[in-house]
N, C-alpha and C positions, 0 to 999 in steps of 0.2 A: 774706127777702127772698129773692127769684131767683137762679139761679147765674146767674152772667157766663159767656160763652163768650170763652175764651180764645184770643187769636191763634194759625193754624198748627192749630188743632181740629180735627174732624172734621166738626164744624160753621161754620167760620168763611164769613165773607161771603164770594160768590165778586169777584171782580174783574170793573171793568164789560168788557162784549166778550164776556161770555164764557156758555157755552150756559144755562147755569145763572142767569144771567141775565135770560134770554131771550131774547139776539141772537145769529148764525151765528156761528161763527167763522170768518175768512177763510182759503181752504184757503191752501197754499204756493205761491208762482209757477211756474211750467212750466218746464221748461229751454226754451230757442226751438228751433224747428226746424228741422234742417239745410236750404240752402235747395236748390232741386229743381235736379240736375247740368242746363248746358246741353245743348241741342240742337248734334249733333256737326257741324260744318261742310257748308253740300252739296258734291258732288263736284266737284272742275272741268271748266268747258267744256274741250272736245275744242278745238283748235284748228281756227282757219277754214281753210277747204281752198279753194285758190287753182281758180276755175274761170274760165279764158280762152276768148275769143270768137274766129271768126276776124277779123283784121286787113282790111278790105275798102276798098282805096284806089287811086288808079293808081299810089303808089308803090307799094304793094302787086304791083298785079298786074306792074310792068317786073320786078321784084326776081324773082319768078317765073318769067319769061319768059329774064332773062339768064341766073340759077343753076341751072334748073330742078332733079334732084335733089338738088344741094348743099346747099339749106334744106329740113330737114323741117320746118317749122314755120313759120308766121309769124298771127298772135297778137295780140291785144290786151286786155288786161287794167286796169279802172276810166281808161280812155284813155291807160295806159301802152302803145305797141307794142310789139313784139320781134320779133326773128327769129333762131330755133333755125338754124347752122348747121351743114355738116362740119368740122373744124378746117381742113382746110387750106385753106377757102374763105375764111373769116375774111380774110385780107390783103385779096384782090380784093375782097368787099363793101365794104368802109370807103372802098378806093379807091375804089369806084364812088359808092358815096354823099358822098362827099366832094368827087368832079369833076362829077358827072351831078347829085346833087339838091342841093347845098348845105350838105350836111352837113358842116362844115370844122371845127369845132371838139371836141375830145375833154375830153369831161365827166371822164370818168374810166373807170380800167380798174381791176375786182374780181374777185373768187373767191368759190366757195362752195364748202365743203367736204362730203361726203356720201361719211360711210367706208365703209358698208357697199354704198356703190355699185360697182357694176365701171368705171364711167366716173365716178373719186371725186370729179372736179371741177368745176365750171363756173368759166369764164374767161368775163368780161361785162364790155363793151365799150358806153361811153355815147356817146352823138352829138346833139351839138345845131344845128340850121342855124339862123342869126343871120337870115335872109330870110325865113323861112317861119315863124318863133319854133314848130321841132316839136322832138321829143325821138325818139330811136329806139335800141333795144336791138340788141346783137349778142350772141346768147352760143351759147359752143361745150363740148361734152361731152368731157371727156378724163381717163385713167387716168394715176394716180399714176406720172410720172416722163414722159411726153409732155411735148415741148419744142414747143410752138407757136408760131410767126415770128413774131419782134418783128412790132410794126406803126410801128417809128420810123420806115421808108423812106417812111410815110403820113402822119403823125402825129408832130413833133419832141416834143412834151412825153410822147408811150409810155415816154420814155425813164425817167422818173425813176416814171409811173406802174406800170411793169412793174417796177420795179425795188423796189416798196413791194410786188407781190403775189408775188414772190420769197420778199423778207424773211417776211413773214408766216404764206405759205402753201410756201414751195419750191418751186416752178411757176418753171423755167427754158425762160427767153425763149430759139430760135433765130436768132444772128443781131445779139444785142444787143450792143451797143459796149460797155457798161460794167457787165457781169451781177453787180451786188454788194449787199451788206445797205445799206439808205438810212437805218431807223430805228434796228435795236438794233446793236449793237457788231459790229466783224468775225468777233471770238473767241465770238460767241452759238453754243451748240448747240439745235438746234432751231428749231419753227418756230411762233409764238405762237399764230396764228390757226385751226390744224387742230383739230380737232375732241376728236383725242387726246391735243390738248397738254392738260392738267389748267388751270383757272384759278389754283390757286396753285403749279404746278409754274415752276422758271425753272432756269437752270444757275447753279444752287447754285456751284461751284468757279469763274466768273467773278466773282462775287460776293464770296468770300471774296478771292479774289486782288489783286483791284479795288478792294475796299471797305473789306474787313478787318474786315468781320461775318460771322457763321454762315450770316444767311436773310436775303435783304428784305423778306419777311414778314414 
């Protein structure tokens, strides 16, 4: 009688699916490849450069004739007309525009801070004429500490608008009847819209004394 092959011997029957059974063994699964790195974002676009063109109109000609060298620029940008004048000429120009050209509504007085510029601030008066349905801006450039003349004598609403400019930028207007803060507490230190006044900066002393907390942030 032929010898029986014992399980586990050298001549044991190979399990199904093995090479000895005539079928290839499946290779082990490969580890997933890491995802390729994301491309770097494109560099930010440079800021748009304002390109103004000369403002040519009957009113522009009138202003040039009346104020001459006291007006340094009369231009327009995207349909918005503006005048750049010497600081001492701002009030006479506002008065002329009100009485002679029907720009009788002072929409706003605001400022722009350019801390690296010798004439650090732009002060901008925005005027509107109901009869003409037209706006015009009068801009002056002033150094830090310069006190432009108040426009309250021409437009009463300049009272509150100039107080806001003082409160946010620290620009005082000579001859103003009530030059004090209008938004911030009277005891507040600093002017929040100056570029050197950090976005998280605050008067911590005032916050601690009046709100009873360490920080308002």
